[in-house]
N, C-alpha and C positions, 0 to 999 in steps of 0.2 A: 689387585686393582683397588684403589680407594676412591670413593666418590664424595664430593663435598655436599654442602647444603644447597642443592640445586633443584628442589622439587617444584619451584615456581619459575624455573628458567628453562628456556628452550633455544637451541641454535636457530638462527634465521639466515637465509631461507631454509625450510626443512621438509620439502615434499619431493620425493623421488630419489632414485639411486645416485644420480650425479651429485646432488647436494650432500648425500651421505658420504660419498667419496671425498668431496671437498672438505667437509668437516673432519673426516678421518685424517686427511693430509695435514690439516692445520694442527691437529693434536700431535701427529708424528713429528712435525717440524719443531714444535715446542719441546717435545721430549728430547730430540736430538740436540737442540740448542742447549738444554740443561745438562745433558751428559757431556757436552764438549767443555763445560766449565770445570773449574777445580772444586771438588766437593769437600765438605768438611766432615771428618769422622766424629762420631759420638763416643765419648770415653766413659760416661757415667753408667752405672748399673740401671737396668730397666726395672721400674716399679709399676705394678699393675693394680688397679682398684676398680671396683664395680659397686653399683648400688641399684637395687630394685625399688622402684617407686610405682605409684598408680596415678594415672591421669583420669580425672573425672569427666564423665560425659555431661553434656548440657541437660536441661530439664527433659525428662522422659515424655514420650508421646502417650496419650491415653488411647484406649482401644478404638474409640470412634475416629480418631485421626488415622490410625492404621487402616481401618475399614474404608475410609475415604480414599486413602492412597492406593489401596488395592484395586480401586476402580479407575486408576489413572490411565490415560492413553499412552503414557510412557511405559514401555514394557519393563524396563529395569526398576522403575519406582514401584510398579505394581507387583513385580516378582519379589522384591525386597520386603514389601509390606505383607504379602501372603506368607512368606517364610516366618516373619515375626508373629503374625496371627496364629500360625500353627504352633509356635513355641508357647504362646499364651494359652492356647487351647489345651496344651499338655500340662498346664499348671506351672510352667517355667517362669522364672523372673528374668527379665532382660537385664544384661549387665549394666551397672551404674558407673563402672570404671574399667580402664584398660591397664593390665600389667605392662611395665615399661622398664627397660634396662638402660642405665647410663654407665659408660665405662671410660676409664682414662688410663693412659700410659704416661710415664714421664721418665726421662733419662736424666737423673739428677735435676739440676736447674738449667740444663742445656736445651731441652726440647720437651714440650708437653703435647700429647695427642688426646683428642676427645672423640669418642665413638658414640653416636646417637642412633637409636633404632628408628626405622620408618623413613618415609619420604619427607625429609625435613626442609623447610623453606629457608631462604637465604638470610632472613633476619636473625636467625640463631648464630650463624657464623659472624655476621656483622657485630652483633651485641657482644659475643664472647671476645672478639678481637678489640673491643673498646674497654672491656673489663680486665682482660689479661694481655700480656705483652704479645702483640701480633707477630713480632719477629721470631718468637719461640713457641708459637701455637699452631697446631695443625688440627683442623676440625673436619671430622668425617661423619657422613650420614649413611643411611642404608646399611647400618652395622648390626650384626647379630640377628636382626629380625626386621621384617617390613610389614607391620600390622596395618598401616594406613598412612595417609598424609598427616604430618605434624605441623599444624598452623601456628604462626606467631600471633601476637595480639593484633597486629596490623591486618594480617590475612583473615583472622577470625572476624574482625569488624567489617572487612570488605565483603565477607561471605564468598559467594561464587564456588567454583569447583574445589580448589584446595581448602577453602574455608569451611566446607561442610557437605556440599552435594556429593562429592566423591565417596563419602562414607557408605553409600548404598552399595558400591562395587566391592567394598571390603567387608560387607555384611555387618556393619556396626549399627547399633540401635539409633544413634543420632550423632550430631557433631559434638566436639569436645566443649568443655566449659572454657571460659576466657582465661582462666588461671594457669593453663598448662605450660605456657612459656615460662612463667616465673618458677613453677615447680621444677622444670628441667634445668633451668639455669642455676637454681639453688643447689641441685644435686651436683652439678659440675663444680660449683664453689666448694662444696663439702669434700669432693674427691681430690681436686688438684692442690698441690702444695702452694702455700701462700706466696712463695718466692716468685711465682708467675704473675701475681696481681700487678696491675699498673702502678699502684701506690707503693708497692714493695720493690719496684725496679730500681729506684735511685736511693 
């Protein structure tokens, strides 16, 4: 199974077994429709590439901020803060960045596939399909690892759950820095052959 960049997308309506069955039937119908069409085989040899990068976190919280959060009425915020205070008491440094893997496959110049770790929001797929030929590009998320939500600049600026609050559930010290989208996209550009770029298409 391959999942796209849908971290900020939900089926609607989405509460209860009957709606789950309805959405499952929608997916099954789409798959059967696709399988009924004539499929095009790929003839080119598979080439695989990967690059490990680091995604910086935003400005670290000072101890006083952790202590204030530890008194929160929200159980999860308090629990997360206490865990980090325990780390600080042991003399540990909280991480300033997250290791992140970007992977690509391409079958010659016929098809390119991108694999991004984490719960990646839709803006990554939309941006990559503007910069690379969308007819020959398949973007996957939730690949190799799911360390947390991966926000775009838009989501980062909006804040909210995917933009930062969810990081407490993944036990990360704070939200990401705004630059993470550009770092990930730059890694994809480094890995994919230039033949897939929009300006190289014609």
